[in-house]
Residue, then its C-alpha position, 0 to 999 in steps of 0.5 A: m657564458n662564463i658559466l657555461l664555459a665554467i661547467l663545460l671545463m668541470a665536465v671535460t676534467f670529470v671525463l678525463g679523470y674518469v678515463f685516466n682512472r679506468y686506464m690505471e685500474l686496467k694497467r694495474k690488473k694486467e701487471s698484477v697478475t704475473t708467474t712471479l706473484i703467482e709463484s710466490r703465492l704458492a711458495d708462501c703455502s709451501d708443504l700443503t697438506t690437503c688430506n689426513m687419514i687415521y689408520v688403525d690395525l693390529v701388528k704382531y711383534e716377535r724378537g728371539s728365537i728360542p721360545l721362553v728363553t730368547k723369544k718374545s712376542f706381543s700383538m699391538i694395535y696402533q694409530a697411525n695419522i698419515r698426511a698427504g699433500i703437495d709441496l707448492a714450492k715446486a709448482d710451475v706457473t705459466v701465464s699467458p694473455s688468455t690462461v694462468t696454468i699451474t703444474l703441480p708436482e706429484t702428491e706425496v705421502q708427507s708423514i706417517e705418525v704412530d700415536t704412542s698414547t693409542l698403543r694397546f698390547y695384547d698376547e704378550r710372551l715374555a722371555l727370561f733372557n730378552w727383557s729390553n722393554k724400551e728397545d721393544i717399544s721403539a721397534a714395535i713403533a717402527a714396525a707399526r709404521s711400516d705396517a701402515e705404510a704397507h698397508a694403508n691405501l695410500e694411493k687412494l689417499k694421494m688421489q684425494a690429497r691431489s683433488q683437494a689441493e687442485s680446489v684450493i689453489y684454484k680458490l687461492i689463485r681465481p681472486a687475483v687473476d681478471e675474469s678474462r683469463d682462465v685458471v688451469i691447474r694440471 
């Protein structure tokens, strides 16, 4: 009789332990998915670059007005690295019992950097009274940056960056959310 009572007591203890453990797991899962948690995960990523474009073009540069005296010009081939992405610190997160909704800010061109090691100059025409090479180079780099900004397909780059950002964020957030909730990214 004592053995039967001991086995029954152990079985009841085991079942109560199992039920308590499941209860605590469910409680932890419910508490773990909060707006604050998701916003902090996104803020950790902050400035997310999701798309890069290498843009190569030719730009013509002219300075001065009198040919051979003050007018100098050249053509320059350059390569620019253009990055686009999203500032995740500006994302808005809403958590409800059935969904986690993440509203992303607009995709932005984060930088346009002209790679000075790729500059190639052609058709150089020098002027007698306009010699400043350093100023010309910096002005040419500024012109190349403006040219890349004006002629590169930045809208397509931003659309691709947006699509990739949504995919990355979904893969980042989905494991933190229990299966009963949908993850919606807007």
